[in-house]
C-alpha positions as CSV (number, residue, x, y, z in Angstrom):
1,M,120.4,-23.3,35.0
2,G,124.1,-22.8,33.8
3,A,126.0,-19.4,34.2
4,I,125.5,-18.1,31.0
5,A,121.7,-19.1,30.7
6,E,121.4,-17.2,33.8
7,R,123.1,-14.1,32.8
8,Y,121.2,-14.4,28.9
9,R,118.1,-14.7,31.2
10,A,118.7,-11.6,33.3
11,V,119.8,-9.7,29.6
12,R,116.4,-10.8,28.4
13,E,114.8,-9.5,31.6
14,R,116.2,-6.2,31.0
15,V,115.7,-5.7,27.3
16,A,112.5,-6.3,28.6
17,A,111.8,-3.9,30.8
18,A,113.7,-1.1,28.9
19,A,111.6,-1.8,26.0
20,D,108.9,-1.7,28.4
21,I,109.4,2.0,29.0
22,A,110.0,2.5,25.5
23,G,106.2,1.1,24.9
24,R,108.5,-1.1,22.4
25,D,108.2,-4.5,21.7
26,P,110.8,-6.8,23.0
27,A,110.5,-9.2,20.2
28,D,111.9,-6.4,17.8
29,V,115.3,-6.4,19.8
30,T,117.8,-8.9,18.9
31,I,120.5,-9.8,21.2
32,V,123.9,-10.3,19.3
33,A,126.2,-12.6,21.8
34,V,129.6,-11.0,21.4
35,S,131.7,-14.0,21.5
36,K,135.6,-12.5,21.4
37,T,137.6,-14.3,23.8
38,V,135.2,-17.2,23.9
39,G,136.1,-20.9,22.7
40,P,133.7,-23.6,21.3
41,Q,132.6,-24.7,24.5
42,K,131.0,-21.7,26.0
43,I,129.0,-21.0,22.3
44,E,127.8,-24.0,22.8
45,R,126.2,-23.2,26.3
46,A,125.4,-19.6,24.8
47,M,123.1,-22.0,22.1
48,A,121.9,-24.0,24.4
49,A,120.3,-21.2,26.1
50,G,118.8,-20.1,23.5
51,I,121.2,-17.7,21.9
52,H,121.8,-18.2,17.6
53,D,122.9,-14.5,17.3
54,F,126.7,-14.3,17.6
55,G,129.2,-11.5,16.8
56,E,132.9,-11.4,16.2
57,N,135.5,-8.5,15.4
58,R,138.1,-10.3,13.8
59,A,137.9,-11.8,10.2
60,Q,140.4,-15.1,11.5
61,D,138.3,-15.5,14.6
62,F,135.1,-14.5,12.6
63,C,136.0,-17.6,10.0
64,D,136.9,-19.9,12.6
65,K,133.8,-20.0,14.5
66,R,131.5,-19.7,11.8
67,A,133.2,-22.9,10.4
68,L,132.7,-24.5,13.7
69,F,128.9,-23.4,14.2
70,P,127.8,-22.7,10.3
71,D,123.9,-23.0,11.4
72,E,123.8,-20.0,13.7
73,R,123.8,-16.1,12.8
74,W,127.0,-14.5,12.4
75,H,127.6,-10.8,12.8
76,F,130.5,-9.1,12.0
77,V,130.9,-6.2,14.7
78,G,134.8,-5.1,14.7
79,S,136.7,-2.3,12.7
80,L,137.1,-4.5,9.3
81,Q,140.4,-3.7,7.2
82,S,139.8,-3.7,3.2
83,R,142.3,-6.5,3.0
84,K,140.4,-8.7,4.9
85,A,137.0,-8.0,3.8
86,R,136.9,-10.7,1.2
87,F,136.9,-13.1,4.5
88,V,133.9,-12.0,5.8
89,V,131.9,-11.0,2.7
90,G,129.3,-13.9,2.0
91,K,129.5,-15.3,5.7
92,A,128.2,-12.4,7.6
93,D,124.6,-12.5,8.3
94,L,125.5,-8.7,8.7
95,I,128.3,-6.5,8.7
96,H,127.5,-3.6,11.3
97,S,131.0,-1.8,10.6
98,V,131.2,-0.1,7.4
99,D,133.0,3.1,8.4
100,R,134.1,4.3,5.1
101,T,133.6,4.7,1.5
102,R,136.5,2.9,0.6
103,L,134.9,-0.2,2.2
104,L,131.7,0.0,0.4
105,D,133.6,0.0,-2.9
106,V,135.7,-3.4,-1.4
107,L,132.7,-5.1,0.0
108,D,130.8,-4.6,-3.1
109,R,133.4,-5.8,-5.4
110,S,134.0,-8.9,-3.1
111,A,130.5,-9.4,-3.3
112,T,129.9,-9.4,-6.9
113,E,132.6,-11.6,-7.6
114,L,131.1,-14.3,-5.0
115,G,127.5,-13.8,-6.6
116,T,126.4,-13.1,-3.1
117,V,124.5,-9.7,-1.9
118,Q,126.0,-8.9,1.3
119,P,123.9,-7.1,4.1
120,V,125.6,-3.9,6.0
121,L,125.3,-1.4,8.7
122,L,126.8,1.8,8.0
123,Q,128.7,3.1,11.1
124,V,128.3,6.5,12.4
125,N,130.5,8.6,14.9
126,V,127.8,10.3,16.7
127,S,130.5,11.3,19.7
128,G,132.7,12.8,17.4
129,E,135.4,11.3,19.1
130,E,138.7,11.2,17.4
131,Q,139.6,7.5,18.4
132,K,136.2,5.8,17.1
133,H,135.5,4.7,13.6
134,G,132.6,6.0,11.2
135,F,131.2,8.3,9.1
136,H,130.4,11.7,10.5
137,P,126.2,12.2,10.7
138,S,126.5,14.7,7.8
139,E,127.9,12.3,5.6
140,V,125.3,9.4,5.8
141,E,123.0,10.6,3.6
142,A,125.5,11.1,0.9
143,A,126.6,7.6,1.2
144,L,123.2,6.5,1.2
145,R,122.6,8.3,-1.8
146,Q,125.2,6.5,-3.5
147,S,123.9,2.9,-2.8
148,S,123.2,2.6,-6.2
149,D,126.9,2.5,-7.0
150,Y,126.9,-0.7,-5.0
151,P,124.6,-3.4,-6.5
152,S,126.0,-6.1,-4.6
153,I,125.5,-4.4,-0.9
154,R,122.1,-4.1,0.8
155,I,122.5,-1.2,3.3
156,K,119.9,-2.4,6.6
157,G,120.4,0.6,8.8
158,L,123.2,2.3,11.3
159,M,125.6,1.3,14.3
160,T,127.5,3.4,16.7
161,M,129.3,3.0,19.8
162,A,129.1,5.7,22.6
163,P,131.5,7.0,24.8
164,L,133.2,5.4,28.0
165,G,131.1,6.2,31.1
166,P,128.4,5.4,33.4
167,P,125.0,4.3,31.2
168,E,123.1,7.4,30.9
169,A,126.1,9.3,29.3
170,A,125.4,7.2,26.4
171,R,122.0,8.8,26.1
172,P,122.7,11.7,23.7
173,T,124.8,9.2,21.4
174,F,122.2,6.7,20.8
175,R,119.3,9.4,20.7
176,G,121.0,11.5,18.1
177,L,121.8,8.3,16.0
178,A,118.1,7.4,16.3
179,E,116.9,10.6,15.1
180,L,119.6,10.5,12.0
181,F,117.9,7.1,11.6
182,A,114.0,8.6,11.8
183,R,115.1,11.2,9.3
184,L,116.7,9.0,6.6
185,G,114.3,6.5,7.2
186,G,111.8,9.1,5.9
187,M,113.6,9.3,2.7
188,R,113.9,6.4,-0.3
189,F,117.6,6.3,-1.6
190,N,117.1,3.3,-4.2
191,G,115.3,1.2,-2.6
192,V,117.4,1.0,0.5
193,E,115.2,0.0,3.9
194,M,116.4,1.3,6.8
195,R,115.2,-1.2,9.4
196,E,118.0,-1.7,12.0
197,L,119.9,0.2,14.7
198,S,122.8,-1.4,16.3
199,M,123.8,0.4,19.5
200,G,124.3,-0.7,23.0
201,M,126.7,-2.7,25.0
202,S,127.0,-4.5,28.3
203,N,127.3,-1.3,29.8
204,D,124.7,0.7,28.3
205,Y,122.3,-1.7,26.3
206,C,119.4,-0.7,28.2
207,V,119.6,3.0,27.3
208,A,120.1,2.2,24.0
209,V,116.8,0.2,23.8
210,E,114.8,2.9,25.5
211,E,116.2,4.9,22.3
212,G,115.1,2.7,20.0
213,A,118.0,-0.1,19.4
214,T,116.6,-2.9,17.1
215,I,120.1,-4.7,18.2
216,V,122.4,-4.8,21.2
217,R,125.5,-6.1,21.3
218,I,126.4,-7.9,24.4
219,G,129.1,-9.7,25.8
220,R,130.4,-9.6,29.3
221,S,126.9,-9.7,30.5
222,I,126.3,-12.7,28.6
223,F,129.5,-14.5,28.9
224,G,131.1,-13.1,32.0
225,N,133.7,-11.0,33.8
226,G,137.0,-10.9,31.7
227,H,135.1,-11.3,28.4
228,A,136.6,-8.1,26.5
229,Q,134.3,-7.1,23.6
230,R,134.2,-4.3,20.9
231,G,130.3,-4.0,19.7
């Protein structure tokens, strides 16, 4: 078994253990391999290990790698500039990082022009850190209520990033998003179905699964040390 396959096996085992603690089915958690700085050969090894969900955080890298491996599921997990949104729309299986209403406008126009419907998550700045992007938790309900203004967008859930630090320090952020997700998921917003909760990276994904994550974004723990990741 190669190094990537072995690390992926270890990640799956830790996800399963965390899901068991929370009384959840591990199959309900999607592991997205964040492949920033990773070349095609490592992606091929990851595919051979059974990984089929990959995440990128730059539009050009996203387009280049998706073109090489179009049959895999590609997630856009980084901060998306409005001027580059058109390169991602219609190609991403899921955009995790919609952090402002202006970006919803841009994505909807691009998707309409392409005749497609783009699935997205709303990024929420639960921790309140100034350097982090995202809707304030108090703004999310209004954004969902406006979803009918964006016929070519499908909001599928929420995403957040926890503060840097030990894994347990991330728990309040993940719990806060999960509580917001549960509250808003019980409402009806123009047919929006809140299904996905994207939270947790290499340092803290076990805590995220314990708190209800349906998607974790893993880079270093799959591809090895020296791998940088956002999401």
